[in-house]
MARTIBA-130292 format. One record per residue (C-alpha): residue number from 1; z, x, y. Coordinates in nm, 2 decimals. Example, Ala and Ser with C-alpha at 12.3 -4.5 7.8 and 13.67 -1.06 7.14 Angstrom:
// residues 2
    n       Z       X       Y
    1    0.78    1.23   -0.45
    2    0.71    1.37   -0.11
END
This chain:
// residues 415
    n       Z       X       Y
    1    1.33   -2.15   -2.04
    2    1.38   -2.12   -1.64
    3    1.05   -2.05   -1.50
    4    1.09   -2.07   -1.11
    5    1.36   -1.92   -0.93
    6    1.57   -2.09   -0.71
    7    1.95   -2.14   -0.55
    8    1.96   -2.40   -0.84
    9    1.82   -2.23   -1.13
   10    2.03   -1.91   -1.04
   11    2.36   -2.16   -1.05
   12    2.27   -2.30   -1.36
   13    2.18   -1.97   -1.56
   14    2.53   -1.83   -1.42
   15    2.70   -2.12   -1.58
   16    2.47   -2.07   -1.92
   17    2.55   -1.71   -1.93
   18    2.21   -1.59   -1.80
   19    2.06   -1.69   -2.13
   20    1.76   -1.90   -2.03
   21    1.57   -1.68   -1.81
   22    1.21   -1.65   -1.90
   23    1.05   -1.28   -1.92
   24    0.89   -1.21   -1.58
   25    0.56   -1.13   -1.73
   26    0.39   -1.13   -2.06
   27    0.32   -0.81   -2.19
   28    0.03   -0.89   -2.36
   29   -0.23   -0.72   -2.60
   30   -0.61   -0.72   -2.52
   31   -0.86   -0.95   -2.63
   32   -1.20   -0.87   -2.75
   33   -1.36   -0.99   -2.43
   34   -1.27   -1.15   -2.08
   35   -1.44   -1.31   -1.75
   36   -1.30   -1.01   -1.56
   37   -1.15   -0.71   -1.61
   38   -0.90   -0.52   -1.35
   39   -0.82   -0.13   -1.39
   40   -0.50   -0.04   -1.23
   41   -0.15   -0.20   -1.26
   42   -0.02   -0.09   -0.91
   43   -0.02   -0.33   -0.60
   44   -0.39   -0.35   -0.54
   45   -0.45   -0.42   -0.92
   46   -0.20   -0.69   -0.92
   47   -0.30   -0.88   -0.62
   48   -0.66   -0.87   -0.75
   49   -0.58   -1.03   -1.08
   50   -0.36   -1.31   -0.90
   51   -0.62   -1.40   -0.66
   52   -0.89   -1.40   -0.87
   53   -0.67   -1.69   -1.08
   54   -0.52   -1.87   -0.77
   55   -0.83   -1.85   -0.54
   56   -1.12   -1.86   -0.77
   57   -0.98   -2.03   -1.09
   58   -1.08   -1.70   -1.31
   59   -0.75   -1.71   -1.56
   60   -0.92   -1.51   -1.85
   61   -0.87   -1.19   -1.69
   62   -0.72   -0.87   -1.81
   63   -0.53   -0.64   -1.60
   64   -0.52   -0.28   -1.74
   65   -0.26    0.00   -1.67
   66   -0.27    0.33   -1.84
   67    0.10    0.35   -1.77
   68    0.41    0.08   -1.64
   69    0.30   -0.15   -1.37
   70    0.41   -0.02   -1.02
   71    0.42    0.30   -1.15
   72    0.19    0.51   -0.92
   73    0.15    0.50   -0.57
   74    0.30    0.13   -0.53
   75    0.63    0.31   -0.65
   76    0.59    0.62   -0.45
   77    0.54    0.53   -0.10
   78    0.78    0.46    0.22
   79    0.70    0.10    0.19
   80    0.61    0.06    0.56
   81    0.39   -0.24    0.67
   82    0.21   -0.28    1.02
   83   -0.10   -0.37    1.16
   84   -0.11   -0.16    1.48
   85   -0.47   -0.03    1.44
   86   -0.74    0.06    1.70
   87   -1.04   -0.07    1.56
   88   -1.14   -0.48    1.57
   89   -1.24   -0.44    1.19
   90   -0.95   -0.26    1.05
   91   -0.66   -0.44    1.27
   92   -0.79   -0.78    1.17
   93   -0.77   -0.67    0.81
   94   -0.42   -0.54    0.82
   95   -0.31   -0.84    1.05
   96   -0.42   -1.05    0.75
   97   -0.21   -0.85    0.50
   98    0.08   -0.89    0.74
   99    0.04   -1.25    0.77
  100    0.02   -1.27    0.41
  101    0.33   -1.05    0.35
  102    0.50   -1.28    0.58
  103    0.45   -1.58    0.33
  104    0.44   -1.36    0.03
  105    0.79   -1.42   -0.10
  106    0.74   -1.80   -0.09
  107    0.40   -1.78   -0.24
  108    0.50   -1.57   -0.54
  109    0.84   -1.72   -0.58
  110    0.99   -1.38   -0.58
  111    1.17   -1.22   -0.33
  112    1.01   -0.91   -0.20
  113    1.28   -0.81    0.04
  114    1.05   -0.81    0.37
  115    1.22   -0.71    0.67
  116    1.05   -0.74    1.00
  117    1.29   -0.50    1.18
  118    0.99   -0.36    1.41
  119    0.77   -0.06    1.38
  120    0.80    0.22    1.68
  121    0.57    0.52    1.76
  122    0.70    0.74    1.98
  123    0.53    0.92    2.28
  124    0.70    1.31    2.33
  125    0.43    1.41    2.60
  126    0.22    1.27    2.84
  127   -0.11    1.30    2.62
  128    0.14    1.11    2.35
  129    0.21    0.81    2.59
  130   -0.15    0.81    2.70
  131   -0.23    0.74    2.33
  132    0.03    0.48    2.31
  133   -0.09    0.30    2.63
  134   -0.45    0.28    2.45
  135   -0.32    0.17    2.13
  136   -0.11   -0.11    2.30
  137   -0.41   -0.23    2.49
  138   -0.64   -0.23    2.19
  139   -0.37   -0.40    1.99
  140   -0.33   -0.69    2.24
  141   -0.71   -0.71    2.25
  142   -0.71   -0.75    1.86
  143   -0.42   -1.04    1.90
  144   -0.16   -0.81    1.76
  145    0.20   -0.81    1.89
  146    0.26   -0.49    2.07
  147    0.54   -0.36    2.34
  148    0.53   -0.07    2.54
  149    0.87    0.07    2.64
  150    0.97    0.35    2.87
  151    1.22    0.64    2.73
  152    1.54    0.47    2.88
  153    1.43    0.16    2.67
  154    1.37    0.33    2.37
  155    1.68    0.50    2.32
  156    1.86    0.20    2.39
  157    1.69    0.00    2.13
  158    1.72    0.28    1.88
  159    2.10    0.45    1.90
  160    2.16    0.76    1.79
  161    1.78    0.88    1.88
  162    1.81    1.19    2.07
  163    1.56    1.35    2.31
  164    1.51    1.72    2.30
  165    1.38    1.95    2.56
  166    1.10    2.03    2.29
  167    1.03    1.64    2.18
  168    1.16    1.43    2.47
  169    1.16    1.06    2.43
  170    0.93    0.96    2.71
  171    0.82    0.62    2.60
  172    0.75    0.42    2.27
  173    0.51    0.15    2.14
  174    0.68   -0.10    1.91
  175    0.52   -0.36    1.68
  176    0.81   -0.60    1.63
  177    0.67   -0.80    1.31
  178    0.61   -0.45    1.15
  179    0.88   -0.33    0.90
  180    0.91   -0.28    0.54
  181    0.95   -0.44    0.21
  182    1.08   -0.35   -0.15
  183    0.77   -0.19   -0.33
  184    0.90   -0.27   -0.71
  185    0.94   -0.64   -0.59
  186    0.58   -0.63   -0.45
  187    0.44   -0.53   -0.79
  188    0.67   -0.75   -0.97
  189    0.62   -1.04   -0.81
  190    0.25   -1.02   -0.82
  191    0.26   -0.91   -1.18
  192    0.50   -1.26   -1.26
  193    0.28   -1.49   -1.08
  194   -0.05   -1.37   -1.22
  195    0.07   -1.39   -1.54
  196    0.20   -1.73   -1.49
  197   -0.18   -1.84   -1.43
  198   -0.29   -1.67   -1.75
  199   -0.36   -1.33   -1.67
  200   -0.32   -1.07   -1.94
  201   -0.13   -0.77   -1.82
  202   -0.17   -0.49   -2.05
  203    0.03   -0.18   -2.02
  204   -0.01    0.15   -2.17
  205   -0.39    0.09   -2.18
  206   -0.58    0.38   -2.07
  207   -0.96    0.32   -1.97
  208   -1.16    0.63   -2.14
  209   -1.51    0.51   -2.08
  210   -1.73    0.24   -1.94
  211   -1.98    0.04   -2.16
  212   -2.29    0.04   -1.95
  213   -2.65   -0.15   -2.05
  214   -2.95   -0.14   -1.82
  215   -2.78   -0.08   -1.49
  216   -2.50   -0.32   -1.58
  217   -2.14   -0.24   -1.69
  218   -2.07   -0.44   -2.02
  219   -1.71   -0.35   -2.08
  220   -1.45   -0.04   -2.12
  221   -1.34    0.14   -2.40
  222   -0.98    0.21   -2.37
  223   -0.68    0.38   -2.59
  224   -0.63    0.02   -2.71
  225   -0.99   -0.03   -2.83
  226   -1.30   -0.18   -2.67
  227   -1.29   -0.46   -2.39
  228   -1.60   -0.64   -2.32
  229   -1.67   -0.77   -1.95
  230   -1.97   -0.79   -1.71
  231   -1.72   -0.80   -1.42
  232   -1.49   -0.52   -1.39
  233   -1.28   -0.40   -1.07
  234   -1.10   -0.04   -1.03
  235   -0.77   -0.01   -0.80
  236   -0.63    0.32   -0.88
  237   -0.57    0.50   -0.57
  238   -0.57    0.88   -0.61
  239   -0.76    0.89   -0.95
  240   -1.06    0.66   -0.82
  241   -1.30    0.92   -0.80
  242   -1.22    1.06   -1.15
  243   -1.26    0.71   -1.31
  244   -1.57    0.59   -1.11
  245   -1.75    0.92   -1.23
  246   -1.71    0.80   -1.61
  247   -1.91    0.50   -1.47
  248   -2.13    0.73   -1.31
  249   -2.08    0.66   -0.96
  250   -1.98    0.89   -0.72
  251   -1.74    0.82   -0.44
  252   -1.67    0.97   -0.11
  253   -1.31    1.07   -0.17
  254   -1.08    1.35   -0.19
  255   -0.73    1.32   -0.33
  256   -0.41    1.48   -0.20
  257   -0.05    1.48   -0.26
  258    0.16    1.28   -0.01
  259    0.52    1.38    0.01
  260    0.82    1.14    0.06
  261    1.19    1.19    0.07
  262    1.51    1.02    0.05
  263    1.86    1.10    0.17
  264    2.21    1.04    0.03
  265    2.31    0.68    0.10
  266    2.50    0.60    0.43
  267    2.63    0.29    0.61
  268    2.37    0.08    0.84
  269    2.24    0.32    1.13
  270    1.87    0.24    1.15
  271    1.76   -0.11    1.18
  272    1.40   -0.03    1.24
  273    1.11    0.21    1.14
  274    1.01    0.51    1.36
  275    0.69    0.74    1.37
  276    0.71    1.05    1.56
  277    0.38    1.21    1.57
  278    0.49    1.51    1.74
  279    0.76    1.59    1.47
  280    0.50    1.47    1.20
  281    0.81    1.26    1.06
  282    0.88    0.91    1.02
  283    1.17    0.70    0.87
  284    1.36    0.39    0.82
  285    1.70    0.33    0.64
  286    1.64    0.12    0.31
  287    1.87   -0.15    0.17
  288    2.08    0.09   -0.04
  289    2.15    0.28    0.27
  290    1.90    0.58    0.16
  291    1.71    0.72    0.46
  292    1.33    0.73    0.34
  293    1.16    0.99    0.52
  294    0.79    1.06    0.50
  295    0.60    1.38    0.56
  296    0.25    1.47    0.55
  297   -0.07    1.54    0.34
  298   -0.07    1.86    0.13
  299   -0.32    2.11    0.31
  300   -0.47    2.14   -0.06
  301   -0.66    1.89   -0.32
  302   -0.41    1.80   -0.59
  303   -0.34    1.54   -0.86
  304    0.01    1.64   -0.86
  305    0.33    1.36   -0.82
  306    0.58    1.62   -0.71
  307    0.70    1.76   -0.37
  308    0.77    2.14   -0.26
  309    1.00    2.29   -0.05
  310    0.81    2.38    0.27
  311    0.75    1.99    0.35
  312    1.11    1.93    0.26
  313    1.17    2.18    0.52
  314    0.95    2.04    0.81
  315    1.07    1.69    0.72
  316    1.41    1.79    0.74
  317    1.31    1.95    1.10
  318    1.17    1.66    1.22
  319    1.46    1.42    1.14
  320    1.73    1.65    1.29
  321    1.52    1.69    1.61
  322    1.50    1.30    1.63
  323    1.85    1.26    1.52
  324    2.09    1.54    1.55
  325    2.35    1.30    1.39
  326    2.18    1.33    1.05
  327    2.20    1.69    1.01
  328    2.48    1.73    0.75
  329    2.31    1.44    0.54
  330    2.19    1.58    0.18
  331    1.85    1.51    0.03
  332    1.87    1.27   -0.26
  333    1.53    1.32   -0.39
  334    1.18    1.40   -0.33
  335    0.83    1.30   -0.46
  336    0.47    1.27   -0.41
  337    0.17    1.02   -0.44
  338   -0.18    1.07   -0.49
  339   -0.38    0.94   -0.19
  340   -0.77    0.91   -0.19
  341   -0.90    1.00    0.17
  342   -1.24    0.89    0.28
  343   -1.41    1.08    0.53
  344   -1.36    0.83    0.82
  345   -1.00    0.71    0.70
  346   -1.10    0.38    0.62
  347   -1.10    0.19    0.29
  348   -1.39    0.09    0.03
  349   -1.39   -0.26   -0.12
  350   -1.70   -0.41   -0.26
  351   -1.95   -0.34   -0.52
  352   -2.14   -0.02   -0.62
  353   -2.46    0.08   -0.72
  354   -2.37   -0.05   -1.08
  355   -2.37   -0.39   -1.15
  356   -2.06   -0.57   -1.21
  357   -1.86   -0.28   -1.09
  358   -1.65   -0.31   -0.80
  359   -1.38   -0.07   -0.62
  360   -1.10   -0.08   -0.42
  361   -1.02    0.25   -0.29
  362   -0.99    0.51   -0.01
  363   -0.65    0.39    0.13
  364   -0.53    0.70    0.20
  365   -0.18    0.69    0.33
  366   -0.19    0.29    0.45
  367   -0.25    0.15    0.06
  368    0.10   -0.03    0.03
  369    0.06   -0.21    0.37
  370   -0.27   -0.35    0.26
  371   -0.20   -0.47   -0.07
  372   -0.23   -0.86   -0.01
  373   -0.55   -0.81    0.19
  374   -0.69   -0.55   -0.03
  375   -0.63   -0.78   -0.35
  376   -0.77   -1.07   -0.19
  377   -1.10   -0.91   -0.08
  378   -1.15   -0.75   -0.40
  379   -1.09   -1.07   -0.58
  380   -1.33   -1.24   -0.36
  381   -1.60   -0.98   -0.43
  382   -1.57   -0.99   -0.79
  383   -1.57   -1.36   -0.80
  384   -1.88   -1.42   -0.57
  385   -2.07   -1.06   -0.60
  386   -2.06   -1.07   -0.18
  387   -1.80   -0.89    0.05
  388   -1.52   -1.08    0.19
  389   -1.60   -1.14    0.58
  390   -1.26   -0.94    0.64
  391   -1.39   -0.65    0.44
  392   -1.77   -0.64    0.53
  393   -1.73   -0.31    0.72
  394   -1.57   -0.17    0.46
  395   -1.87   -0.14    0.19
  396   -2.03    0.16    0.06
  397   -2.35    0.10    0.27
  398   -2.16    0.24    0.58
  399   -2.19    0.55    0.44
  400   -2.58    0.52    0.41
  401   -2.60    0.36    0.76
  402   -2.35    0.57    0.94
  403   -2.14    0.29    1.06
  404   -1.82    0.47    0.99
  405   -1.47    0.34    1.15
  406   -1.27    0.64    1.24
  407   -0.94    0.52    1.22
  408   -0.80    0.88    1.19
  409   -0.85    0.97    1.54
  410   -0.83    0.63    1.68
  411   -0.49    0.55    1.55
  412   -0.33    0.91    1.51
  413   -0.24    0.84    1.16
  414   -0.18    1.12    0.92
  415   -0.49    1.18    0.72
END
């Protein structure tokens, strides 16, 4: 069977009628006991399982997913990757994630279709320009690539962008190394690589309860039976608060629906990623030609994974303000992901007050871009019992000490 992907193996299997390919990963059945269990088959959970095996030599690991891998937020996002954050703690973390993304296709032997087409944030008034200058200076101080352009330069870089009297284009901040990747490929690549190292990927297996003895987690009850382990990590995005409560752990998390849309496919017309804070819209063009359009959070708590007409109207209005030429394009589909928002808009990675129970949550709208680093740091915490240096400021202790990191107001992000 052909295991490694390469130009040679592609040619060989083409001549062989495509009969020699090995399945990308093993669809395993649960064993009674594991050295570690990871709950959540999205990008963060799969990355955690992979780095537990690769970085720490833990191969007796189970990855449990109640549905199918990549079927949650990993498959319901706008696939943007960037590291243009303000505070040093978050900037270093997301820059590490970006650097891992840059080598991820080679590391996983799987093409994640990472396109570093640049990430532009637009300024539409003097206050917006001041925020862009502030962000550019912070990025440079943090060692992250940043380019500040005036309005004429922005329009020269992005053909078709049209400033209106209501939203003039006065300037823009570009991170050239930002871009987008194929969300399914990220999940499948991590699943394939983790499985090759011995991790059991168990789909359609819902965690219904935790086994707890003497303040220590001892395993989980699932729809496929009892699975025992003294080390359990959780990466379930918007359901983090609900699932942690089953273990008696209270997390400072609220869950909202974050909506997104794609248009009908057209010829290549947008070769970068654009965020317009004033219109509340961000968009890019996929490899299939669809415009991928992001909107904002619903204004009420929700576990729904569906869109609604008001946000569709707001997103359409924002896109047309920026690109009048898109006004006759049609929406193709609409959806929502469940995002877990923390009070300071900064993630939580590390141990809880329940022995052996570790969490990776609170990503808000930034989960996809953080997948490699989130998995790397959760795996480190599970394997060593201590937070990774990149995530030392992201523990639950900050809510006790008051050392919060308010990236929502600092970076102008949408949560």
